C-alpha positions in Angstrom: -46.2 -50.3 13.2 -48.0 -51.9 10.2 -46.6 -55.3 11.0 -47.8 -54.9 14.6 -51.2 -54.0 13.2 -51.3 -57.2 11.1 -50.3 -59.3 14.2 -53.1 -57.6 16.2 -55.6 -58.4 13.5 -54.5 -62.0 13.2 -54.8 -62.4 17.0 -58.1 -60.7 17.3 -56.8 -57.8 19.3 -59.5 -55.4 18.4 -58.7 -52.6 20.9 -55.0 -52.5 19.8 -56.1 -52.5 16.1 -58.6 -49.6 16.8 -56.0 -47.5 18.6 -53.4 -47.9 15.8 -56.1 -47.0 13.2 -57.3 -44.0 15.3 -53.8 -42.7 15.6 -53.2 -43.1 11.8 -50.1 -45.1 12.6 -50.8 -47.9 10.1 -51.5 -48.5 6.5 -54.4 -51.0 5.9 -52.9 -51.8 2.5 -49.6 -53.0 4.1 -48.7 -56.6 3.2 -46.4 -59.1 4.8 -43.9 -61.4 3.1 -46.8 -63.6 1.9 -48.6 -60.8 0.2 -51.3 -60.8 2.8 -53.0 -57.8 4.4 -54.5 -57.3 7.8 -57.9 -58.0 6.2 -56.7 -61.4 5.1 -55.9 -62.4 8.6 -59.0 -60.9 10.2 -61.2 -62.7 7.7 -59.2 -65.9 8.2 -59.8 -65.8 12.0 -63.5 -64.7 11.5 -63.1 -61.5 13.5 -66.1 -59.8 11.9 -65.9 -56.6 13.9 -62.3 -56.1 12.7 -63.2 -57.0 9.2 -65.9 -54.3 9.2 -63.5 -51.7 10.6 -60.8 -52.5 8.0 -63.3 -52.3 5.2 -64.6 -49.0 6.5 -61.0 -47.8 6.6 -60.5 -48.5 3.0 -58.9 -51.9 3.0 -58.9 -53.6 -0.5 -61.6 -56.2 -0.2 -60.3 -58.1 -3.3 -56.6 -57.9 -2.7 -54.9 -61.1 -3.7 -51.9 -62.6 -1.9 -49.1 -64.4 -3.6 -51.3 -67.5 -4.0 -54.1 -65.5 -5.6 -56.3 -65.8 -2.5 -58.5 -62.9 -1.3 -59.9 -62.2 2.2 -63.2 -63.8 1.0 -61.3 -66.9 0.0 -59.7 -67.0 3.5 -63.1 -66.6 5.2 -64.5 -69.5 3.1 -61.4 -71.6 3.7 -61.9 -71.5 7.4 -65.7 -71.8 7.3 -66.2 -68.3 8.7 -69.8 -68.0 7.5 -70.7 -64.6 8.9 -67.5 -63.0 7.6 -67.9 -64.6 4.2 -71.5 -63.4 3.9 -70.5 -59.9 4.9 -67.8 -59.7 2.3 -70.1 -61.0 -0.4 -72.7 -58.5 0.5 -70.1 -55.7 0.4 -69.4 -56.7 -3.2 -66.3 -58.9 -2.9 -65.3 -60.5 -6.2 -66.8 -64.1 -6.1 -65.4 -65.2 -9.5 -61.7 -65.3 -8.6 -59.9 -68.7 -8.6 -56.7 -69.6 -6.7 -53.5 -70.8 -8.3 -54.9 -74.4 -8.2 -57.9 -73.4 -10.2 -60.3 -73.7 -7.2 -63.2 -71.3 -7.3 -65.1 -70.4 -4.1 -67.7 -73.0 -5.2 -65.0 -75.7 -5.0 -64.0 -74.4 -1.5 -67.4 -74.2 0.0 -68.6 -77.5 -1.6 -65.6 -79.4 -0.2 -66.1 -77.9 3.3 -69.9 -78.4 3.2 -70.8 -74.7 3.7 -74.3 -75.0 2.2 -75.5 -71.5 3.0 -72.5 -69.7 1.5 -72.5 -72.1 -1.4 -76.1 -71.2 -2.2 -75.2 -67.5 -1.9 -72.3 -67.9 -4.4 -74.5 -69.8 -6.8 -77.0 -67.0 -6.7 -74.2 -64.7 -7.8 -74.0 -66.7 -11.0 -70.8 -68.8 -10.6 -70.2 -71.7 -13.0 -71.4 -74.8 -11.2 -69.5 -77.1 -13.5 -66.1 -75.3 -13.5 -63.2 -77.7 -13.2 -60.0 -76.9 -11.2 -56.5 -77.9 -12.2 -57.1 -81.5 -11.2 -60.3 -81.5 -13.3 -62.4 -81.7 -10.1 -65.8 -80.0 -10.2 -67.5 -78.7 -7.1 -69.8 -81.7 -7.1 -66.9 -84.1 -7.2 -65.4 -82.4 -4.2 -68.7 -82.3 -2.3 -69.0 -86.1 -2.8 -65.3 -86.7 -1.9 -65.9 -84.8 1.4 -69.2 -86.6 2.1 -71.3 -83.4 2.0 -74.7 -84.6 0.8 -76.4 -81.3 1.4 -73.8 -79.4 -0.7 -74.2 -82.0 -3.5 -77.9 -81.6 -3.4 -77.6 -77.8 -3.8 -75.2 -78.2 -6.7 -77.3 -80.7 -8.5 -80.4 -78.4 -8.1 -78.3 -75.7 -9.7 -77.4 -77.8 -12.7 -74.3 -79.6 -11.7 -73.4 -82.4 -14.3 -73.3 -85.8 -12.6 -71.5 -87.2 -15.6 -68.4 -84.9 -15.0 -65.3 -86.9 -14.1 -61.9 -86.2 -12.7 -58.6 -86.9 -14.3 -58.8 -90.7 -13.9 -62.4 -90.8 -15.1 -64.1 -91.2 -11.7 -67.6 -89.7 -11.6 -69.5 -88.5 -8.6 -71.4 -91.8 -8.5 -68.1 -93.9 -8.6 -66.7 -91.8 -5.8 -69.8 -92.1 -3.7 -69.9 -95.9 -4.3 -66.3 -96.3 -3.3 -66.8 -94.4 -0.1 -70.0 -96.3 0.7 -72.2 -93.3 0.9 -75.6 -94.8 0.3 -77.6 -91.5 0.6 -75.2 -89.9 -1.8 -75.6 -92.7 -4.3 -79.4 -92.5 -4.1 -79.2 -88.7 -4.5 -77.0 -89.0 -7.6 -79.1 -91.7 -9.2 -82.3 -89.7 -8.5 -80.6 -86.7 -10.4 -79.7 -88.6 -13.5 -76.3 -90.1 -12.8 -75.4 -92.8 -15.4 -75.3 -96.0 -13.5 -73.1 -97.7 -16.1 -70.5 -94.9 -16.7 -67.0 -96.3 -16.2 -63.7 -94.7 -15.3 -60.5 -95.0 -17.3 -59.8 -98.5 -15.9 -63.2 -99.6 -17.1 -64.6 -99.9 -13.6 -68.4 -99.4 -13.3 -70.1 -98.4 -10.1 -71.4 -102.0 -9.7 -67.9 -103.4 -9.9 -66.7 -100.9 -7.4 -69.6 -101.7 -5.1 -68.4 -105.4 -5.3 -64.9 -104.3 -4.4 -66.3 -102.7 -1.3 -68.6 -105.7 -0.6 -71.5 -103.4 -0.2 -74.7 -105.3 -0.8 -77.0 -102.3 -0.2 -75.3 -100.3 -2.9 -75.2 -103.3 -5.2 -79.0 -103.6 -4.9 -79.5 -99.9 -5.4 -77.4 -99.9 -8.5 -79.2 -103.0 -9.9 -82.6 -101.5 -9.2 -81.5 -98.5 -11.4 -80.4 -100.7 -14.3 -76.8 -101.5 -13.6 -75.3 -103.8 -16.3 -74.1 -107.0 -14.6 -71.9 -107.9 -17.6 -69.7 -104.7 -17.7 -66.1 -105.6 -17.0 -62.9 -103.5 -16.4 -59.9 -103.3 -18.7 -58.6 -106.6 -17.3 -61.9 -108.4 -17.9 -63.0 -108.4 -14.3 -66.8 -108.1 -14.0 -68.9 -107.9 -10.8 -69.9 -111.6 -10.8 -66.3 -112.9 -11.2 -65.0 -110.6 -8.4 -67.9 -111.5 -6.0 -67.5 -115.2 -6.8 -63.7 -115.2 -6.2 -64.1 -113.3 -2.9 -66.9 -115.5 -1.5 -69.5 -112.7 -1.5 -72.4 -115.1 -1.4 -75.2 -112.5 -0.9 -74.0 -110.3 -3.8 -73.6 -113.4 -6.1 -77.2 -114.4 -5.1 -78.4 -110.9 -5.9 -76.7 -110.9 -9.3 -78.3 -114.3 -10.1 -81.6 -113.0 -9.0 -81.2 -110.2 -11.5 -81.0 -112.6 -14.4 -77.3 -113.6 -14.5 -77.0 -117.2 -15.7 -75.6 -119.5 -13.0 -73.6 -121.3 -15.8 -72.1 -118.0 -17.0 -68.7 -118.8 -18.4 -65.7 -117.0 -20.0 -65.5 -117.0 -23.8 -63.5 -119.8 -25.4 -60.1 -118.6 -26.7 -59.4 -121.3 -29.3 -55.7 -121.2 -28.4 -55.0 -125.0 -28.1 -51.3 -124.6 -27.6 -51.8 -122.4 -24.6 -54.1 -125.0 -23.1 -51.3 -127.5 -22.6 -49.2 -124.8 -20.8 -52.2 -124.1 -18.6 -52.7 -127.7 -17.7 -49.0 -128.0 -16.8 -49.5 -125.0 -14.5 -52.5 -126.7 -12.9 -50.4 -129.8 -12.3 -47.6 -128.0 -10.6 -49.2 -125.2 -8.7 -50.6 -125.7 -5.3 -52.8 -122.6 -5.2 -55.3 -122.0 -8.0 -57.1 -119.0 -6.4 -57.6 -115.6 -7.9 -54.5 -114.2 -6.1 -52.3 -116.9 -7.8 -53.9 -117.1 -11.2 -52.2 -118.6 -14.2 -52.9 -115.3 -15.9 -53.5 -112.0 -14.0 -55.3 -110.5 -17.0 -58.8 -111.9 -16.9 -59.1 -111.4 -20.7 -56.4 -114.1 -21.0 -57.8 -116.3 -18.3 -58.9 -119.9 -18.8 -61.5 -120.0 -21.7 -64.8 -121.6 -20.8 -64.2 -121.2 -17.1 -67.6 -121.2 -15.3 -68.6 -119.6 -12.0 -68.5 -123.0 -10.4 -64.9 -123.6 -11.6 -64.0 -120.2 -10.3 -65.5 -120.9 -6.8 -63.7 -124.2 -6.6 -60.4 -122.8 -7.6 -60.7 -120.3 -4.8 -61.7 -123.0 -2.3 -65.0 -121.5 -1.2 -67.2 -124.3 -0.2 -70.2 -122.1 0.7 -70.0 -120.4 -2.7 -69.8 -123.9 -4.4 -73.0 -124.9 -2.5 -74.8 -121.7 -3.5 -74.0 -122.3 -7.2 -75.0 -126.0 -7.1 -78.2 -125.2 -5.3 -79.0 -122.6 -8.0 -78.5 -125.2 -10.7 -74.9 -124.9 -11.8 -73.9 -127.7 -14.2 -71.6 -129.7 -12.0 -69.8 -131.5 -14.8 -69.4 -128.6 -17.1 -65.9 -128.5 -18.6 -63.8 -125.5 -19.5 -61.7 -125.2 -22.7 -59.0 -127.4 -21.3 -61.5 -130.1 -20.5 -61.2 -129.7 -16.7 -64.3 -129.9 -14.6 -64.9 -128.5 -11.1 -63.9 -131.9 -9.8 -60.5 -131.6 -11.5 -59.9 -128.3 -9.8 -61.0 -129.5 -6.4 -58.5 -132.4 -6.7 -55.7 -130.2 -8.0 -56.3 -127.7 -5.3 -56.3 -130.3 -2.5 -59.7 -129.1 -1.3 -61.1 -132.3 0.3 -64.3 -130.7 1.6 -65.2 -129.1 -1.8 -64.3 -132.4 -3.6 -66.5 -134.4 -1.2 -69.4 -132.1 -1.7 -69.1 -132.3 -5.5 -69.0 -136.1 -5.4 -72.0 -136.2 -3.1 -73.8 -134.1 -5.8 -73.1 -136.5 -8.7 -69.8 -135.0 -10.0 -68.4 -137.5 -12.5 -64.9 -138.7 -11.6 -64.5 -140.2 -15.1 -64.5 -136.9 -16.9 -61.2 -136.4 -18.8 -59.5 -133.2 -20.0 -57.6 -132.8 -23.3 -54.6 -134.6 -21.8 -56.8 -137.5 -21.0 -56.4 -136.7 -17.3 -59.1 -137.4 -14.7 -59.4 -135.7 -11.3 -57.7 -138.6 -9.7 -54.6 -138.0 -11.8 -54.2 -134.6 -10.3 -54.5 -136.1 -6.8 -51.9 -138.7 -7.6 -49.5 -136.2 -9.2 -49.7 -133.9 -6.1 -49.7 -136.7 -3.5 -53.1 -135.9 -2.1 -53.8 -139.4 -0.8 -57.0 -138.5 1.0 -58.4 -136.9 -2.2 -57.4 -140.1 -4.1 -59.2 -142.3 -1.6 -62.4 -140.1 -1.8 -62.4 -140.4 -5.6 -62.0 -144.1 -5.4 -64.8 -144.3 -2.8 -67.2 -142.5 -5.1 -66.7 -144.7 -8.1 -63.3 -144.5 -9.8 -62.5 -147.8 -11.6 -59.4 -148.1 -9.5 -61.7 -148.7 -6.6 -62.3 -152.2 -7.8 -58.7 -153.0 -7.0 -59.5 -152.2 -3.4 -62.9 -153.8 -3.3 -61.7 -157.0 -5.0 -61.0 -159.9 -2.6 -57.3 -160.4 -1.8 -55.5 -162.5 -4.5 -55.6 -166.2 -3.6 -52.4 -168.3 -3.9 -54.0 -170.5 -6.5 -54.7 -167.5 -8.8 -51.1 -166.3 -8.8 -48.9 -167.7 -11.5 -45.9 -169.7 -10.4 -43.5 -168.3 -12.9 -41.0 -165.7 -11.8 -42.2 -163.3 -14.5 -45.8 -163.3 -13.4 -44.9 -162.9 -9.7 -42.8 -159.9 -10.7 -45.6 -158.2 -12.6 -48.0 -158.9 -9.7 -45.6 -157.3 -7.2 -45.2 -154.2 -9.5 -49.0 -153.8 -9.8 -49.2 -154.0 -6.0 -46.5 -151.4 -5.6 -48.4 -149.0 -7.8 -51.4 -149.4 -5.5 -49.2 -148.6 -2.6 -47.7 -145.5 -4.3 -51.1 -144.2 -5.2 -52.1 -144.4 -1.5 -54.8 -147.0 -2.3 -53.2 -149.6 0.0 -51.6 -149.0 3.4 -48.1 -150.3 4.1 -49.6 -153.2 6.2 -52.0 -154.2 3.4 -49.2 -154.1 0.9 -47.0 -156.3 3.1 -49.8 -158.8 3.5 -50.5 -159.1 -0.2 -46.8 -159.2 -1.0 -46.3 -162.2 1.3 -49.2 -164.0 -0.3 -47.8 -163.5 -3.8 -44.4 -164.7 -2.7 -45.8 -167.7 -1.0 -47.8 -168.6 -4.1 
């Protein structure tokens, strides 16, 4: 009959359970195949009246099942507040941990049971105890978005610097899950705004990952370091710039970041030629298709403006120029923003740069101008724009058509003139009709 008694307790059949107890037909210490007693199931379901009867009949209040879980653990697991409080008041052992290393503080913090949590803390439980995954109650409270539980734990001395097995602190977890009140609470209680995880990610960088301007501002107001970068060299400004987060970039600039901030020069001249070959042949220079995925090894001397142009973000380019970015600044390879706009085929970006006095005559270490990239990649409209804004080749278009009397009559001179004309056609400077007209004049001469 003992199994029937357990089933009655699990189902909340109080009358049946009372009859079986009155007739002395059951053993309250009987366990099922999981090592659980009737008290486990009554506590799990929150049947407080049955729990009281079982305790009065001598049920072991601290009996552990095969997982090391007691009736009190079951009551906390299912957020059965009244049952949990009763068991605690009856002297249930609050210091037991389950096989995963979770204490009752872990359990109540993760489920947001503030009243039971406070009661357990009053019993003297270790507020900073880590479970087998190195999670503290505070980390679980943050993960499960329980601000009230986190507040109680912090007031009881929870360490905001404690981290899990990958180095994430409560502040990093709150930032990643966009919990603004939680972030504020942690900062107000001494959380280190610049503490990073094992990947070198700071809360500010994580806030940029999430594109959360409010948390970015909050972190900056509490002294976040704008220059901290992760293990791959990615810092908040580079991420925000690459992902066109204009408001966040503006905020970072407002907090003192130099608009002409650039990556360190590497000094590896040999690698520069390989990089320039990559720029010539690749049609996508954005962050997602970088020459080097490790930002530590990315292009030396690259400025924020270069970065924005590579990613094709016209609005970001405008913001940086308006904030005073040096439009003709060159990276270690000698490329300027105009080079990258031409190589990327970004006509709108290139036009804006030219309208703001970008110099098309700037050359890189291979003596290449922006127009050379446009010609190599066949971007005829880009070539035309560069010529329109002052490339020397534009004089070939602006010059009056060659007159017959100026064309030499020798076959050699005619051949050279035709070859020069063909180059203008191939570069997209002349249309086919213009080429045919000029060719006819040369031949007639």
